[in-house]
C-alpha positions as CSV (number, residue, x, y, z in Angstrom):
1,M,0.0,0.0,0.0
2,K,2.8,2.4,0.8
3,K,4.5,1.5,-2.5
4,F,1.3,2.3,-4.4
5,T,0.9,5.6,-2.6
6,L,4.5,6.5,-3.5
7,I,4.0,5.7,-7.2
8,I,0.9,7.9,-7.3
9,G,2.8,10.7,-5.7
10,M,5.6,10.5,-8.2
11,I,3.2,10.5,-11.2
12,V,1.4,13.7,-9.8
13,T,4.8,15.4,-9.3
14,M,5.9,14.6,-12.9
15,L,2.6,15.8,-14.4
16,F,2.9,19.1,-12.5
17,L,6.5,19.6,-13.6
18,A,5.5,18.8,-17.2
19,A,2.7,21.3,-17.1
20,C,5.0,24.0,-15.8
21,K,7.5,23.2,-18.5
22,N,4.9,23.3,-21.3
23,K,3.6,26.6,-19.9
24,G,7.0,28.2,-20.3
25,K,7.3,27.0,-23.9
26,N,4.0,28.4,-24.8
27,T,5.2,32.1,-24.7
28,G,8.6,31.6,-26.3
29,D,9.8,34.7,-24.3
30,V,11.5,35.5,-21.0
31,D,9.6,34.9,-17.8
32,Q,7.2,37.6,-16.9
33,K,7.3,39.0,-13.4
34,P,3.9,39.3,-11.8
35,T,4.9,42.5,-9.9
36,T,5.3,44.4,-13.2
37,P,2.2,43.6,-15.3
38,E,2.9,46.6,-17.6
39,V,5.8,44.8,-19.2
40,T,4.3,42.3,-21.6
41,A,6.1,39.8,-23.8
42,T,5.5,39.8,-27.6
43,P,5.5,36.3,-29.1
44,T,8.0,35.8,-31.8
45,A,6.2,34.8,-35.0
46,E,7.5,33.9,-38.4
47,P,6.4,36.5,-41.1
48,T,3.5,35.5,-43.2
49,D,1.6,37.0,-46.1
50,N,-1.0,38.2,-43.7
51,T,1.4,40.2,-41.5
52,K,0.5,43.9,-41.7
53,E,3.1,46.7,-41.4
54,E,2.7,49.4,-38.8
55,P,1.2,52.5,-40.4
56,K,3.7,55.2,-41.1
57,T,3.5,58.4,-39.1
58,L,2.0,61.2,-41.2
59,L,4.4,64.1,-41.7
60,T,3.3,67.7,-41.3
61,I,3.7,70.7,-43.5
62,A,6.6,71.8,-41.3
63,D,8.4,68.7,-42.5
64,Y,7.7,69.3,-46.2
65,F,8.1,73.0,-46.2
66,P,10.8,73.9,-43.6
67,F,11.5,77.6,-43.0
68,K,15.2,78.0,-43.6
69,E,17.3,81.1,-42.9
70,D,20.0,82.4,-45.3
71,A,19.3,79.7,-47.9
72,E,19.4,80.2,-51.6
73,Y,17.4,77.8,-53.7
74,V,18.4,77.6,-57.3
75,Y,16.0,76.1,-59.9
76,E,16.8,75.2,-63.5
77,G,14.0,75.4,-66.0
78,E,12.9,74.1,-69.3
79,G,10.1,75.1,-71.7
80,N,10.0,78.8,-70.8
81,E,12.6,81.6,-70.4
82,Y,11.4,82.3,-66.8
83,A,11.3,78.7,-65.7
84,S,14.7,79.1,-64.1
85,Y,14.8,81.1,-61.0
86,V,16.4,81.7,-57.6
87,V,14.6,82.0,-54.2
88,Y,15.9,83.7,-51.1
89,T,14.4,84.0,-47.6
90,D,13.8,87.7,-46.6
91,Y,12.1,87.2,-43.2
92,I,10.9,84.5,-40.9
93,N,8.8,84.5,-37.7
94,E,7.1,81.7,-35.8
95,D,4.4,80.9,-38.4
96,S,5.3,82.9,-41.5
97,I,8.0,83.2,-44.1
98,Q,8.7,85.9,-46.7
99,L,10.3,84.6,-49.9
100,R,11.9,86.5,-52.8
101,K,11.9,84.9,-56.2
102,N,14.1,86.3,-59.0
103,D,13.4,84.8,-62.5
104,G,15.6,87.2,-64.4
105,G,12.7,89.2,-65.5
106,T,11.2,90.4,-62.3
107,E,11.4,89.9,-58.5
108,L,8.3,88.5,-56.8
109,V,7.8,88.6,-53.1
110,K,5.5,86.1,-51.4
111,V,4.4,85.8,-47.8
112,L,3.4,82.3,-46.7
113,K,1.7,81.4,-43.4
114,Y,1.4,78.0,-41.7
115,E,-1.6,77.9,-39.5
116,K,-4.3,75.4,-38.5
117,G,-2.9,72.7,-40.7
118,E,-2.7,74.9,-43.9
119,L,0.2,76.6,-45.7
120,T,-1.4,79.7,-47.2
121,Q,0.0,82.3,-49.5
122,V,-1.4,85.5,-48.0
123,L,0.6,88.1,-50.1
124,S,2.1,88.2,-53.5
125,R,3.8,91.3,-54.9
126,E,5.5,91.6,-58.3
127,E,8.3,94.0,-59.1
128,A,9.3,94.2,-55.5
129,Y,12.9,95.2,-56.0
130,Y,13.2,96.8,-52.6
131,R,13.4,94.8,-49.4
132,E,10.7,95.4,-46.8
133,N,9.2,93.2,-44.1
134,L,5.7,92.4,-45.3
135,I,4.9,89.6,-42.8
136,G,1.6,90.4,-41.1
137,K,0.1,92.1,-44.2
138,T,-2.3,90.6,-46.7
139,E,-2.6,91.4,-50.4
140,G,-4.9,89.7,-52.9
141,E,-6.8,86.5,-52.4
142,A,-5.3,83.9,-50.1
143,E,-4.3,80.7,-51.8
144,I,-3.7,77.4,-49.9
145,L,-0.6,75.6,-51.1
146,L,-0.6,72.6,-48.8
147,K,-3.3,71.2,-46.5
148,E,-3.2,68.6,-43.8
149,P,-3.6,65.7,-43.4
150,L,-0.9,65.1,-45.9
151,K,-2.3,61.9,-47.4
152,Q,-3.6,61.0,-50.8
153,G,-7.0,62.3,-51.5
154,T,-6.9,65.5,-49.4
155,E,-8.5,68.1,-51.6
156,W,-9.3,71.8,-51.6
157,T,-10.2,74.7,-53.8
158,I,-8.0,77.7,-54.7
159,P,-8.9,81.1,-56.3
160,G,-10.4,80.8,-59.7
161,N,-12.4,77.8,-58.4
162,H,-9.5,75.5,-59.4
163,K,-9.1,72.1,-57.7
164,R,-5.9,71.3,-55.8
165,Y,-5.3,67.9,-54.2
166,I,-2.6,65.5,-52.9
167,S,-2.3,63.0,-55.7
168,N,0.5,60.9,-54.2
169,V,2.6,60.7,-51.0
170,A,5.6,58.7,-52.2
171,V,6.8,59.7,-55.7
172,D,10.5,59.3,-56.4
173,I,12.0,62.4,-58.0
174,T,15.5,62.8,-59.3
175,T,17.1,66.3,-59.4
176,P,20.6,67.7,-59.8
177,S,20.4,68.5,-56.1
178,G,19.6,64.9,-55.1
179,D,17.0,62.1,-55.1
180,Y,13.9,62.5,-53.1
181,E,10.7,60.6,-52.1
182,T,8.2,63.4,-52.4
183,L,4.7,64.5,-51.7
184,E,2.8,65.1,-55.0
185,V,0.3,68.0,-55.2
186,T,-1.8,68.5,-58.3
187,T,-3.6,71.6,-59.4
188,E,-6.2,71.4,-62.2
189,A,-7.1,74.5,-64.2
190,E,-8.7,75.3,-67.5
191,G,-5.4,76.0,-69.2
192,G,-3.6,72.8,-68.0
193,K,-2.4,70.9,-65.0
194,M,0.4,71.8,-62.6
195,V,2.1,69.2,-60.4
196,D,4.4,70.3,-57.4
197,Y,6.7,67.9,-55.6
198,Y,7.8,68.6,-52.0
199,A,10.5,66.7,-50.2
200,P,10.8,66.3,-46.4
201,G,13.4,68.6,-44.9
202,V,13.9,70.4,-48.2
203,G,10.7,71.9,-49.6
204,L,9.7,72.3,-53.2
205,V,12.0,70.3,-55.5
206,K,10.2,70.3,-58.8
207,T,7.2,71.8,-60.6
208,V,5.7,70.5,-63.9
209,F,3.1,72.4,-65.8
210,N,1.4,70.6,-68.7
211,G,-0.4,72.9,-71.1
212,T,-2.4,71.9,-74.2
213,D,0.7,71.3,-76.3
214,Y,3.7,72.2,-74.2
215,Q,5.4,71.5,-70.9
216,V,7.3,73.8,-68.5
217,T,9.4,72.4,-65.7
218,S,11.4,73.9,-62.8
219,T,13.7,71.6,-61.0
220,L,15.8,72.2,-57.8
221,S,19.4,72.4,-59.0
222,K,21.2,73.2,-55.7
223,I,20.7,74.8,-52.2
224,N,23.4,77.2,-51.1
225,A,23.3,77.4,-47.3
226,N,24.5,80.4,-45.3
227,T,24.1,82.6,-48.4
228,P,23.0,86.2,-48.1
229,F,20.8,88.1,-50.6
230,K,22.8,90.7,-52.4
231,Q,21.6,94.0,-53.9
232,T,23.5,96.7,-55.7
233,I,22.1,100.1,-54.6
234,A,22.8,103.5,-56.1
235,I,23.8,106.0,-53.4
236,Y,23.9,109.7,-54.2
237,Y,26.5,111.9,-52.4
238,P,26.8,115.7,-52.4
239,T,30.4,116.7,-53.2
240,V,32.7,119.6,-52.4
241,E,32.2,120.7,-56.1
242,E,28.5,121.3,-55.2
243,V,27.3,118.6,-57.5
244,I,25.9,115.1,-56.7
245,R,27.9,112.0,-57.4
246,V,26.4,108.5,-57.6
247,E,28.1,105.4,-56.4
248,N,26.8,101.8,-56.7
249,K,27.3,99.7,-53.6
250,E,26.6,96.1,-53.0
251,I,24.7,95.3,-49.8
252,S,24.3,91.9,-48.3
253,F,21.1,91.0,-46.5
254,R,20.8,88.1,-44.1
255,T,17.4,86.7,-43.2
256,N,15.6,89.1,-40.8
257,D,18.2,91.9,-41.4
258,I,16.4,95.3,-41.0
259,T,16.6,97.2,-44.3
260,K,16.7,100.7,-42.7
261,I,19.7,99.7,-40.6
262,K,21.6,98.3,-43.6
263,L,20.9,101.4,-45.7
264,E,21.9,103.7,-42.8
265,E,25.2,101.9,-42.6
266,A,25.7,102.1,-46.4
267,V,25.2,105.8,-46.7
268,K,27.5,106.6,-43.8
269,D,30.3,104.6,-45.4
270,I,32.1,107.3,-47.4
271,K,35.4,106.4,-49.2
272,N,35.7,109.3,-51.7
273,E,37.4,112.3,-50.1
274,N,35.3,114.7,-52.2
275,D,32.0,113.4,-51.0
276,R,30.0,114.9,-48.2
277,P,28.0,112.7,-45.8
278,L,24.2,112.3,-46.3
279,I,23.7,111.9,-42.6
280,S,25.9,112.3,-39.6
281,T,27.3,109.4,-37.5
282,N,24.7,109.9,-34.8
283,T,21.7,110.2,-37.1
284,R,19.3,107.3,-37.1
285,I,16.6,106.2,-39.4
286,N,13.6,105.7,-37.2
287,S,11.3,104.3,-39.8
288,L,11.4,103.6,-43.6
289,Y,8.6,102.2,-45.8
290,L,6.8,102.6,-49.1
291,S,3.2,103.7,-48.7
292,K,0.3,102.5,-50.9
293,D,0.4,105.7,-52.9
294,N,4.0,104.8,-53.9
295,I,5.7,107.5,-51.7
296,V,8.8,106.6,-49.7
297,N,8.3,107.6,-46.0
298,V,11.5,108.1,-44.0
299,D,11.7,109.5,-40.5
300,F,15.1,110.6,-39.2
301,S,16.3,111.4,-35.7
302,K,16.9,115.1,-34.9
303,E,20.7,114.7,-35.5
304,L,20.0,114.9,-39.3
305,I,19.5,118.6,-38.8
306,T,21.5,119.4,-35.6
307,E,24.6,117.8,-36.9
308,M,24.3,118.6,-40.6
309,N,26.7,121.6,-40.4
310,A,25.8,122.8,-43.9
311,G,24.8,126.0,-45.6
312,A,21.6,126.4,-47.6
313,G,23.2,125.2,-50.8
314,Y,24.7,122.1,-49.3
315,E,21.5,121.3,-47.4
316,V,19.6,121.3,-50.7
317,L,22.1,118.9,-52.2
318,I,22.0,116.6,-49.1
319,L,18.2,116.4,-49.2
320,Q,18.2,115.8,-52.9
321,S,20.8,113.0,-52.5
322,I,18.7,111.4,-49.8
323,T,15.6,111.7,-52.0
324,N,17.4,110.2,-55.1
325,T,18.9,107.3,-53.1
326,L,15.6,106.2,-51.5
327,G,13.5,107.0,-54.5
328,D,15.7,104.8,-56.7
329,Y,15.8,102.0,-54.2
330,Y,12.0,101.9,-53.9
331,G,11.2,102.8,-57.5
332,A,9.4,105.9,-56.4
333,K,9.3,109.5,-57.5
334,E,8.6,111.2,-54.2
335,V,10.0,110.9,-50.7
336,Y,8.4,112.3,-47.5
337,I,11.1,113.2,-45.0
338,T,10.2,113.8,-41.4
339,I,12.2,114.4,-38.2
340,D,11.1,112.5,-35.2
341,G,7.6,112.3,-36.7
342,N,7.3,116.0,-37.6
343,P,7.6,117.6,-41.1
344,Y,11.2,118.6,-42.1
345,E,12.1,122.0,-40.7
346,S,15.5,123.7,-40.5
347,G,16.9,127.2,-40.5
348,H,16.7,127.2,-44.3
349,I,13.9,124.9,-45.3
350,L,10.4,124.5,-43.9
351,M,8.2,121.7,-45.3
352,K,4.4,121.4,-44.7
353,K,2.8,118.2,-43.4
354,G,2.6,115.7,-46.3
355,E,4.8,117.8,-48.5
356,T,7.3,115.6,-50.3
357,F,10.7,116.0,-52.0
358,K,10.9,115.0,-55.6
359,V,13.5,112.7,-57.3
360,N,15.6,114.9,-59.6
361,Y,18.9,114.2,-61.4
362,D,19.7,117.8,-62.6
363,K,22.6,118.1,-60.2
364,V,23.9,114.6,-60.6
365,K,27.4,114.5,-62.1
366,K,27.4,112.6,-65.4
């Protein structure tokens, strides 16, 4: 009887051990600790045809259209003389960017704003050869360039009642600047179809416009990082000969540089011993902008007058030189000069409120 009981006990023990052993094999992973239930083991499975990949994380507009400072984007074109162009970044803030496009025929300034899942062009101004911060302003009808979610089928309407939509999210594009997997955005219009390709971390890398019987393409050729925008500006100086001399100076602008400060530095930089200064060392330009009526508005600090140290004849030449310099830069014919917010007034010249100085080249030395 004892022998039988012993045998039964051994069988139960073996069955228990076998059950525990089989339980361990069932997971195929390391033992799980009951004190840490949040750590779970994932069974190792051989891949099968039914295995589904994890969905890719959707990228945002900030990924496909990054705001980059001091970057020069160079595009090469085919099919049109203006298909090749260069883009610079004038200004950037938290949600907006001001871009300058030069296609050899004109300079176009655009302000784009990224807000509420949309990248929208809120301003577009042609023949903007001067540099002015236009972020925060609107001009013309807004146009949505990109709209989230960035997945195939997202669709919206742009001015002219044209349809724009994301037609693909993974198109391979080869350019001189590199190979990219791009987001494809298609715009359908009456005159044809335009397709834009955006690459993560880069931005627009290619545009293709298909007309009735022609095609125009613009392709990113290279990106020049840490590159300023350069302008050649005509600066007029009064001389000891009582005439005005013009000198062309190249000015480099970094992203977010303030134009009035750069111009102030340029006019103070005198290298010709016969030139007289336009403004004294202590004179500051308080504000500078082009009004809607195409008049340049410039406000100087009081030192323009108190430190001028010029007779009536030279004062006229100085004011004419300032007027010609700013008028040429902004492409305007009139300049409204004020001193700390008040109309220009000195011992020789008294201007009324709103009265402007006119661009004139009669005294300019040929």
